[in-house]
N, C-alpha and C positions, 0 to 999 in steps of 0.2 A: 064624386058628385057630377063628374063629367064637365067640370068648369075650366079645364085647361085651355089656355089661349084667351080667356076672358080678361078684358082690360080692368084696371083697378077700380074705377068708378062703378062699372057694371058689376064687378065682383062684390063690392061692398053692398050694393043694392040687392043682389041675390042673397048674400049672406044674412043681411038684416031681416029678410023675410022668414028665415027658418032658425036663426041662432041669436043668442044674446051676446056672445063673445066670439071674436074672430082672432085666432092665434096665427101669427105670421113671423117669418124671418126677414121679411122685406122692410129694411130700415127706413126706406124712403116713403113708404105708403102713408105714414102719418103726416108727412110734409106735403105730399102731392094731392091729398084729398082734404076737403073741408069737413072734418070729422063731425062737428056739431050738427050737420044736416042729416046724419045717419043715426038711426036708433039701434046702434050696436056698439059695444065696447071693443077696443083693439088692444091686444097684448102683443108686443113686439119682442121677440127673443133675440138677444145680442150675444153672439159667440163667435169664435174663430171659424167654426164650421156650421153648415146648415144641414148636415147629414143626420138622418134619424138616429143612427147608432150613437152619434155624439151628443145629441140633444135629449134623448130618452132618459138618461140618468138624472136629469134636472127637473123631471116632472113634479117633484114636491115643491120646488121653487115656483113653478108655474101655478100649481094649485093654490099656493099661498097668495099669489098675486090676484086671484079671482075676486077677493074681497075689495080690492082697490079699483077694479075695472068698472067704469061707469059709461053708460051709453053716450056717444058723441065725444069720447076722449080716448087717449092712448096711455097705456102703462108699458114702460120699457123694463124688461127683466134681463139684467146682465147676468149671464151664467158664469159663476165663479169656479174656476178649476183650481 
C-alpha cells in the first residue's frame, strides 16, 4: 500500500477508509490509539515471532477470529504452538 513510515494514528485512518479489519503484530497499537474513534476492527497477533513464515500456518486461527472483530475494538489472537 506504500504506507511504510506512517504513524499509528494516521495508519488507522488510512486503513479504515479501505478496510473493515486491520491485522497487526503491533501489541501496543490497541493501547496507543483510541480505538472507538475508528470505524475499523483490529486483530492483534501475538506470537514469539512476527516473521511471515512463522505466522502463516496460523491463518485458520486468524480467520476464526474475524467473527469476533467489531469496529472500534481489538481482538487478540494468541498463536499456540
